[in-house]
BATI-899066 format. One record per residue (C-alpha): x, y, z negated; residue in one letter. Coordinates in steps of 0.25 Angstrom, whole numbers, padded with zeros to 4 digits, always signed. Example, Ala and Ser with C-alpha at 12.3 -4.5 7.8 and 13.67 -1.06 7.14 Angstrom:
<atoms>
+0049-0018-0031A+0055-0004-0029S
</atoms>
This chain:
<atoms>
-0073-0008-0126M-0080+0006-0124R-0067+0011-0118E-0066-0002-0108H-0081+0001-0104V-0079+0016-0101S-0065+0014-0094D-0065+0020-0081F-0057+0009-0074Y-0067-0002-0080V-0078+0006-0074K-0070+0007-0061Q-0067-0008-0061A-0081-0012-0063R-0086-0003-0052A-0075-0008-0042M-0076-0023-0045G-0063-0024-0052Y-0061-0034-0063R-0053-0026-0072S-0049-0012-0074R-0035-0016-0072A-0037-0016-0056A-0036-0002-0056F-0021-0003-0062K-0016-0011-0051L-0024-0003-0042I-0016+0011-0046E-0003+0003-0047I-0005-0002-0033D-0008+0011-0027A+0004+0017-0033R+0013+0005-0031D+0007-0002-0018R+0009-0016-0024L-0002-0023-0017L-0002-0026-0002R-0010-0035+0007P-0004-0049+0008G+0004-0050-0006Q+0005-0061-0015V+0001-0055-0029V+0002-0063-0042V-0007-0058-0053D-0003-0061-0068L-0014-0060-0078G-0024-0057-0068A-0037-0058-0075A-0047-0053-0074P-0042-0050-0060G-0042-0035-0059G-0028-0035-0053W-0030-0048-0045A-0042-0041-0039Q-0034-0029-0033I-0023-0037-0029A-0031-0047-0020V-0038-0035-0013D-0025-0029-0009R-0017-0041-0005V-0029-0045+0004G-0031-0059+0010R-0017-0060+0014S-0011-0059+0000G-0012-0068-0012R-0017-0064-0027V-0013-0075-0038I-0019-0071-0051A-0014-0077-0064V-0022-0076-0078D-0023-0084-0091L-0039-0080-0091L-0048-0084-0081E-0051-0074-0069M-0063-0074-0060A-0059-0078-0046P-0056-0066-0037L-0056-0068-0022P-0042-0070-0016G-0035-0071-0030V-0029-0085-0034E-0030-0086-0049F-0023-0095-0058I-0027-0096-0072Q-0016-0097-0083G-0006-0091-0091D+0005-0086-0081F+0015-0088-0093S+0012-0103-0092D+0021-0111-0083A+0011-0119-0077A+0003-0106-0073V+0015-0100-0067L+0018-0113-0059K+0003-0112-0054R+0006-0098-0049L+0018-0101-0043E+0012-0113-0035Q+0000-0103-0031T+0012-0094-0025L+0018-0106-0017V+0032-0100-0018G+0028-0087-0012K+0032-0074-0019R+0023-0063-0024V+0022-0049-0019D+0015-0043-0032L+0014-0048-0046V+0004-0041-0055I+0002-0043-0070C-0009-0036-0078D-0010-0047-0089L-0011-0044-0104S-0009-0055-0115P-0019-0058-0125N-0019-0046-0134I-0017-0050-0149S-0017-0036-0154G-0003-0037-0159I+0004-0027-0151G+0018-0032-0152S+0013-0047-0149A+0005-0042-0137D+0016-0034-0131Q+0025-0046-0132G+0015-0053-0124R+0013-0044-0113I+0029-0042-0111I+0029-0058-0111Y+0019-0059-0100L+0025-0047-0093N+0039-0054-0092E+0032-0067-0087L+0026-0059-0076A+0039-0053-0073L+0046-0066-0073E+0035-0071-0063F+0036-0058-0054A+0051-0059-0054G+0051-0074-0049G+0040-0072-0039H+0038-0059-0032L+0043-0055-0019Q+0057-0047-0020P+0048-0035-0017H+0037-0038-0025G+0030-0031-0038A+0027-0035-0051F+0017-0027-0059L+0014-0029-0073V+0007-0024-0085K+0015-0023-0098T+0013-0015-0111F+0023-0005-0116Q+0029-0009-0129G+0039-0019-0134A+0046-0027-0122G+0041-0017-0112F+0055-0012-0110E+0061-0026-0109D+0050-0030-0098L+0054-0017-0091L+0068-0021-0090R+0064-0035-0087S+0056-0030-0075M+0068-0021-0071R+0077-0033-0070G+0068-0040-0061V+0063-0029-0052F+0069-0017-0046A+0058-0007-0048K+0050-0007-0061V+0039+0005-0063A+0028+0007-0074T+0014+0010-0070R+0003+0015-0079K-0010+0015-0071P-0022+0023-0074K-0030+0013-0077A-0021+0009-0088S-0027+0014-0101R-0018+0026-0106D-0018+0019-0120R-0013+0006-0115S+0001+0003-0116P+0000-0006-0104E+0010-0002-0092I+0012-0008-0079Y+0026-0012-0074L+0028-0012-0058L+0040-0020-0054A+0046-0021-0039R+0057-0026-0031E+0063-0039-0038L+0077-0038-0041R+0079-0053-0037E+0069-0062-0031A+0070-0076-0038K+0069-0089-0030N+0055-0097-0032L+0058-0111-0035A
</atoms>
């Protein structure tokens, strides 16, 4: 708790009105990789409390769309369409697809974490499982030149996830933004250029 309260990015987030310090991770990655542009359709998986959605909606502007999904409640954000539910649930996925009305997505961002049990192997398995679900969604709903940014943890299953992403996308890179604590095993994978755009039924 002491670390959190004294954290530079926590203080900056409060000063700038961001909902979480995670906002700075997306800001840094976007500055490097130019992911967000006006008019885009963005899906934010695991959005609560809304730090990434807040940045995304500001950058896509009124001509764009940001659709956020999370199991937890999220206070309303102007311009953000929120779906509460577990995106691994088929009914929630269907609601998301209905909201998209058949349109492909320009960017899928995923900064979610599972409920941490404290059992390392179990927690690692859960995050990889969620990563794979997010990858499946991105592979089926992105524009051919769209991008997929996902948080994962290095450990068991990481190399398999990396191989899976390289099978779906032509370009996959790792990112470790400064706002990500050094001691954290989290790392971000950025994938671009679908190898094969799937038909949306």
